N, CA, C and O of each residue as an XYZ file, in Angstrom:
440
protein
N       1.127     -1.275      0.376
C      -0.136     -0.348     -0.191
C       0.889      1.361      0.856
O       1.200      1.641      2.014
N       1.065      2.268     -1.150
C       1.435      3.014     -1.067
C       1.591      4.672      0.151
O       0.695      5.512      0.235
N       2.401      4.712      0.621
C       1.791      5.744      2.470
C       2.448      7.340      1.328
O       3.029      7.435      0.246
N       1.977      8.217      2.257
C       1.955      9.741      1.708
C       2.985      9.935      2.977
O       3.116      9.197      3.954
N       3.841     11.449      2.585
C       4.975     11.473      4.145
C       4.423     13.058      3.744
O       4.632     13.414      2.584
N       3.780     13.940      4.598
C       3.602     15.041      5.251
C       4.342     15.894      5.635
O       4.253     17.117      5.532
N       5.560     14.881      6.369
C       6.449     16.107      7.071
C       6.058     16.296      8.155
O       7.122     16.514      8.735
N       5.267     16.382      8.916
C       4.567     16.861     10.488
C       4.622     15.320     11.042
O       4.288     15.244     12.225
N       5.011     13.955     10.368
C       4.876     12.912     11.166
C       6.396     12.531     12.582
O       7.591     12.719     12.354
N       5.912     12.087     13.688
C       6.530     12.086     14.711
C       5.933     12.906     16.302
O       4.770     12.538     16.470
N       6.163     13.394     16.888
C       5.848     13.857     17.281
C       7.297     14.897     18.578
O       8.486     14.616     18.729
N       6.399     16.146     19.301
C       7.756     16.289     19.926
C       7.340     16.164     21.230
O       6.605     17.071     21.621
N       7.590     15.344     21.963
C       7.558     15.471     23.827
C       7.929     16.466     24.568
O       8.394     17.581     24.332
N       7.704     15.998     25.324
C       8.056     16.753     26.748
C       9.736     16.007     27.291
O      10.088     14.828     27.334
N      10.501     17.314     27.652
C      11.502     16.337     28.246
C      10.800     14.996     29.557
O      11.007     13.796     29.380
N      10.243     15.370     30.408
C       9.933     14.543     30.944
C       9.591     12.959     30.556
O       9.731     11.930     31.217
N       9.005     13.225     29.003
C       8.977     11.320     28.887
C       9.717     11.474     28.013
O       9.425     10.771     27.045
N      11.114     12.465     27.796
C      11.592     12.014     26.586
C      12.893     10.545     27.740
O      13.271      9.398     27.504
N      13.127     11.617     29.004
C      13.394     10.705     30.234
C      12.694      9.681     30.323
O      13.234      8.865     29.578
N      12.085      9.367     30.644
C      11.239      8.117     30.614
C      11.924      7.303     29.541
O      12.855      6.574     29.883
N      11.546      7.357     28.257
C      12.223      6.929     27.639
C      12.876      6.659     26.792
O      12.683      6.056     25.736
N      14.099      7.325     27.453
C      15.777      6.766     27.607
C      16.152      6.002     28.515
O      16.854      5.023     28.264
N      15.618      6.412     30.141
C      16.224      5.308     30.692
C      15.112      3.848     30.762
O      15.318      2.918     31.541
N      14.124      3.889     29.939
C      13.759      2.444     29.721
C      14.603      1.306     28.659
O      14.507      0.088     28.513
N      15.832      2.820     27.740
C      16.357      1.833     26.890
C      17.716      1.546     27.864
O      18.413      0.558     27.633
N      18.071      2.565     29.070
C      18.893      2.069     29.616
C      18.911      1.173     30.358
O      19.982      0.567     30.413
N      18.076      0.817     31.007
C      17.867      0.052     31.873
C      17.781     -1.187     30.979
O      18.398     -2.148     31.440
N      17.103     -1.416     29.697
C      17.116     -3.092     28.805
C      19.060     -3.497     29.077
O      19.388     -4.619     29.462
N      19.853     -2.669     28.869
C      21.036     -3.473     29.572
C      22.135     -3.603     30.521
O      23.344     -3.783     30.373
N      21.126     -3.415     31.876
C      21.542     -3.274     32.488
C      22.126     -5.107     33.655
O      21.264     -5.874     34.084
N      23.368     -5.297     33.838
C      24.326     -6.020     33.713
C      25.031     -6.509     32.440
O      25.801     -7.437     32.191
N      24.679     -5.894     32.001
C      25.696     -6.437     29.930
C      26.884     -5.384     30.567
O      26.925     -4.187     30.851
N      27.792     -6.504     30.619
C      29.068     -5.682     30.371
C      30.010     -4.711     29.542
O      31.211     -4.785     29.802
N      29.512     -3.619     28.368
C      29.657     -3.745     26.890
C      29.157     -1.519     27.334
O      28.320     -0.823     27.910
N      30.303     -1.438     26.603
C      30.248      0.246     26.117
C      29.783      0.606     25.766
O      30.126      0.922     24.627
N      28.138      1.132     26.330
C      26.926      1.809     25.836
C      26.449      2.853     25.385
O      25.685      3.529     26.073
N      26.891      3.300     23.800
C      25.974      4.698     23.936
C      25.120      4.846     23.819
O      24.277      3.988     23.556
N      24.892      6.343     24.002
C      23.773      6.778     25.213
C      23.171      7.740     23.977
O      21.964      7.981     24.014
N      23.916      8.258     22.960
C      23.122      8.998     22.109
C      24.629      9.611     21.619
O      25.691      9.906     22.167
N      23.867      9.620     19.780
C      25.339     10.242     18.948
C      24.504     11.498     18.189
O      23.441     11.542     17.569
N      25.427     12.400     18.519
C      25.814     13.292     17.847
C      25.844     13.881     16.507
O      26.957     13.695     16.015
N      24.761     14.757     15.430
C      24.949     14.984     14.494
C      24.840     16.742     14.147
O      23.875     17.477     14.356
N      26.056     17.060     13.607
C      26.270     18.614     12.922
C      25.285     19.476     12.172
O      25.011     19.114     11.027
N      24.600     20.776     12.742
C      23.577     21.291     11.669
C      23.503     21.193     10.454
O      22.571     20.670      9.843
N      24.791     21.844      9.837
C      24.788     22.247      8.991
C      24.401     20.496      7.821
O      23.669     20.274      6.856
N      25.532     19.516      8.778
C      24.815     18.609      7.530
C      23.981     17.106      7.692
O      24.140     15.980      7.221
N      22.889     17.824      8.741
C      21.576     17.504      8.834
C      20.812     18.381      7.551
O      20.540     17.705      6.559
N      20.475     19.751      7.520
C      20.328     20.394      7.077
C      20.467     20.130      5.166
O      19.615     20.230      4.283
N      21.828     19.796      5.125
C      22.660     19.422      3.219
C      21.515     18.480      3.489
O      20.550     18.810      2.798
N      21.203     17.137      4.450
C      19.986     16.133      3.467
C      18.540     17.349      4.490
O      18.825     18.542      4.378
N      18.282     17.296      4.655
C      16.871     18.315      4.965
C      17.194     18.926      3.795
O      16.268     18.310      3.267
N      17.639     19.559      2.896
C      17.510     21.356      1.528
C      17.256     19.854      0.995
O      16.028     19.920      0.926
N      17.573     18.523      0.563
C      17.600     17.980     -0.931
C      16.190     18.198     -1.001
O      15.321     18.544     -0.200
N      16.261     17.713     -2.895
C      15.017     18.255     -3.911
C      14.208     17.062     -3.437
O      14.628     15.913     -3.299
N      12.822     17.571     -3.180
C      11.738     16.417     -2.466
C      11.895     16.041     -1.437
O      11.095     15.132     -1.216
N      12.627     16.273     -0.480
C      12.973     16.077      0.895
C      11.427     15.942      1.524
O      10.625     16.759      1.072
N      10.973     15.083      2.428
C       9.871     15.255      3.118
C      10.048     15.144      4.816
O       9.160     15.400      5.630
N      11.522     14.666      5.146
C      12.108     14.481      6.670
C      13.674     13.302      6.392
O      14.428     13.020      5.460
N      13.502     12.941      7.786
C      14.715     11.467      7.656
C      14.013     10.396      8.012
O      12.831     10.248      8.322
N      15.022      9.587      7.913
C      15.207      8.189      8.402
C      15.919      7.889      9.209
O      16.421      8.984      9.461
N      16.215      7.450      9.620
C      17.230      6.711     10.875
C      17.293      5.539     10.457
O      16.217      5.036     10.134
N      18.511      4.725     10.321
C      18.869      3.690     10.393
C      19.662      3.762     11.558
O      20.241      4.687     12.127
N      19.483      1.985     11.866
C      20.934      1.732     13.169
C      21.693      0.718     11.886
O      21.131      0.343     10.857
N      22.999      0.449     12.271
C      24.411     -0.076     11.963
C      24.959     -0.276     12.780
O      24.918      0.170     13.927
N      25.922     -1.408     12.024
C      27.002     -1.550     13.058
C      28.537     -1.487     12.342
O      28.970     -2.025     11.323
N      28.955     -0.887     13.006
C      30.232     -0.213     11.929
C      31.240     -1.631     11.329
O      31.821     -1.583     10.244
N      31.301     -2.882     12.290
C      31.850     -4.175     11.031
C      31.214     -4.896     11.564
O      30.377     -4.682     12.441
N      31.590     -5.998     11.020
C      31.023     -7.281     11.739
C      31.685     -8.417     12.670
O      31.391     -9.551     13.050
N      32.451     -7.748     12.786
C      33.800     -8.440     14.072
C      32.321     -7.966     15.175
O      31.383     -7.184     15.024
N      32.934     -9.328     16.776
C      31.874     -9.016     17.861
C      31.677     -7.784     17.809
O      30.702     -7.382     17.174
N      32.507     -6.907     18.429
C      33.213     -5.904     19.698
C      31.444     -5.332     19.294
O      30.779     -5.671     18.315
N      31.127     -4.593     20.172
C      29.878     -3.666     19.536
C      30.286     -2.229     19.304
O      31.222     -1.921     20.043
N      30.091     -1.756     18.921
C      30.535     -0.849     17.725
C      29.321     -0.219     16.923
O      29.573      0.280     15.826
N      27.705     -0.209     17.514
C      26.997      0.601     16.699
C      26.448      1.939     16.073
O      25.922      2.622     16.951
N      26.408      2.496     14.891
C      26.462      3.692     14.103
C      25.050      3.804     13.743
O      24.409      2.765     13.583
N      24.257      5.422     13.535
C      23.132      5.479     13.023
C      23.761      6.064     11.451
O      24.858      6.585     11.247
N      22.537      5.743     10.349
C      22.636      6.514      9.401
C      21.326      7.240      8.891
O      20.257      6.686      8.631
N      21.590      8.456      8.808
C      20.536      9.795      8.580
C      20.364      9.472      6.785
O      21.324      9.278      6.039
N      18.917      9.477      6.360
C      18.488      9.835      5.137
C      17.656     10.121      4.870
O      16.620      9.616      5.303
N      17.704     11.305      3.819
C      16.380     11.887      3.374
C      15.655     10.743      3.048
O      16.063      9.591      2.899
N      13.833     11.484      2.897
C      12.978     10.712      2.188
C      12.283     11.502      1.606
O      12.400     12.723      1.708
N      11.306     10.805      0.786
C      10.175     11.623     -0.119
C       9.439     11.676      0.630
O       9.502     11.600      1.857
N       7.904     11.946     -0.694
C       6.750     12.262      0.272
C       5.933     10.638      0.170
O       4.841     10.495      0.720
N       6.521      9.607     -0.501
C       5.769      8.599     -0.772
C       6.723      7.467      0.323
O       6.569      6.277      0.050
N       7.680      7.793      1.526
C       8.781      7.060      2.178
C       9.980      6.519      1.520
O      10.262      5.503      2.155
N      11.133      6.743      0.223
C      11.216      6.303     -0.472
C      12.633      7.164      0.057
O      12.544      8.392      0.062
N      13.260      6.858      0.271
C      15.490      6.877      0.839
C      15.367      7.911     -0.640
O      14.672      7.574     -1.599
N      15.959      8.855     -0.610
C      16.635      9.924     -1.011
C      18.564      9.628     -1.411
O      19.359     10.522     -1.120
N      18.923      8.677     -1.888
C      20.054      8.426     -1.446
C      21.483      8.882     -2.760
O      22.678      8.597     -2.836
N      20.540      9.688     -3.594
C      21.640     11.064     -4.221
C      20.787     12.362     -5.000
O      19.557     12.357     -4.948
N      21.146     12.902     -5.354
C      22.615     13.350     -4.728
C      23.692     13.550     -3.780
O      24.882     13.496     -4.090
N      23.270     13.771     -2.679
C      23.877     14.045     -1.145
C      24.483     13.019     -0.685
O      25.659     12.958     -0.323
N      23.429     11.914     -0.691
C      23.557     10.425     -0.074
C      22.967     10.152      1.257
O      21.788     10.350      1.553
N      24.089      9.577      2.205
C      23.345      9.174      3.201
C      24.674     10.396      4.479
O      25.806     10.721      4.121
N      24.015     10.805      5.902
C      24.608     10.948      7.341
C      24.820     10.088      7.988
O      24.080      9.245      8.493
N      26.751     10.374      8.047
C      26.626      8.572      8.995
C      28.218      9.083      9.708
O      28.934      9.930      9.172
N      28.490      8.517     10.739
C      29.916      8.774     11.701
C      29.897      9.982     12.764
O      30.737     10.682     13.329
N      28.332      9.843     12.735
C      28.168     11.093     14.714
C      29.204     10.741     15.283
O      30.107      9.909     15.190
N      28.622     12.171     16.341
C      29.765     11.854     17.509
C      29.038     11.460     18.759
O      28.289     12.160     19.440
N      29.403     10.184     18.939
C      28.714      9.820     19.900
C      28.717      9.888     21.360
O      29.124     10.974     21.772
N      28.272      8.766     22.566
C      28.176     10.049     23.911
C      28.586      8.466     24.473
O      28.124      7.417     24.023
N      29.052      8.533     24.991
C      30.037      9.115     25.578
C      31.953      9.152     24.444
O      32.827      8.437     23.954
N      31.540     10.467     24.640
C      32.571     11.495     23.718
C      32.174     12.580     24.470
O      32.496     12.952     25.598
N      31.228     13.129     23.437
C      30.781     14.769     23.597
C      29.463     14.277     24.133
O      28.836     13.407     23.527
N      29.027     14.812     25.254
C      27.627     14.558     26.366
C      27.953     15.339     26.754
O      28.925     15.982     27.149
N      26.340     15.238     26.535
C      25.635     16.838     27.558
C      25.625     16.232     28.689
O      25.414     15.073     29.045
N      26.096     17.967     29.605
C      26.011     18.158     31.549
C      24.295     17.899     31.341
O      23.704     16.923     31.804
N      23.856     18.650     30.794
C      21.990     18.370     31.486
C      21.361     17.579     30.372
O      20.272     17.991     29.972
N      21.929     16.392     29.749
C      20.957     15.682     29.051
C      20.167     14.806     29.441
O      20.350     14.612     30.643
N      19.386     14.184     29.032
C      18.598     13.144     29.161
C      19.272     11.631     30.476
O      18.592     10.621     30.655
């Protein structure tokens, strides 16, 4: 079934609701001895490069892994999508290699 993307998908949520979501994520891994990535930062200009592509209606975020090795090394891939929900892969491409927390972490983050 074809979909139509309006550009209004998603919801702006309150800080308390965001904290609950983040805490739920953090609590899932209790007792697991891996370095957990709490968040990923992408620069405004890079995000705008994706958003400013012709036909862009929003962004999709894929979850990835930097290698096929067993070491936990997650990555996020941001891609512009069109009004039909399809990835726009050219000419700008995809955004990845964000800066993780821990590395750059907010003092008053979630």
